[in-house]
C-alpha positions in Angstrom: 126.7 24.6 250.2 129.6 23.2 248.2 131.7 26.3 249.0 131.1 25.8 252.7 132.3 22.2 252.4 135.4 23.3 250.5 136.2 26.0 253.1 135.6 23.5 255.9 137.9 21.0 254.2 140.6 23.7 253.7 140.3 24.8 257.4 140.7 21.2 258.6 143.7 20.6 256.4 145.5 23.8 257.6 144.6 22.9 261.2 146.2 19.5 260.9 149.5 20.9 259.5 152.6 21.1 261.6 154.5 24.4 261.9 157.0 23.4 259.3 154.3 22.4 256.9 152.5 25.7 257.3 155.7 27.6 257.0 156.7 25.8 253.8 153.2 26.4 252.3 153.5 30.1 253.0 157.1 30.4 251.7 156.1 28.6 248.4 152.6 30.1 248.1 151.7 30.8 244.5 148.5 32.8 244.6 147.1 36.1 243.4 148.5 37.8 246.5 152.2 37.5 246.9 153.4 36.5 250.3 156.8 38.1 251.1 157.8 36.7 254.5 161.3 35.7 255.5 161.9 32.3 257.0 163.3 34.0 260.1 160.2 36.0 260.6 157.9 33.0 260.1 160.1 31.1 262.6 159.3 33.8 265.2 155.6 33.4 264.9 153.4 31.0 266.8 151.7 28.2 264.9 148.2 29.7 265.2 149.4 33.0 263.6 151.0 31.0 260.8 147.8 29.1 260.2 145.9 32.3 260.1 148.2 33.8 257.4 148.0 30.7 255.3 144.2 30.3 255.6 143.7 34.0 254.7 145.9 33.6 251.6 144.0 30.4 250.6 140.6 32.0 251.0 141.7 35.0 248.9 143.1 32.6 246.2 139.8 30.6 246.2 137.8 33.8 245.5 139.7 34.6 242.3 
C-alpha cells in the first residue's frame, strides 16, 4: 500500500511539472539508468512524452 501511495505521489508531481521543469529533471537525472538526451531533442518532444520518459526513469530508480 505504501508503495502505491509513493507511486501516486510521484505521478502527481510529474503531472504538475511544466515542460521546462520536466526537461531539466531529465537532463540532470542521476539514477541507475543514465539518460542521454540532448536539449534539442527534448525540446522537440511534446510534454506528455517528456513526462513519460521522466516517470519511467523515476520508477526504475525507485525499484533499485
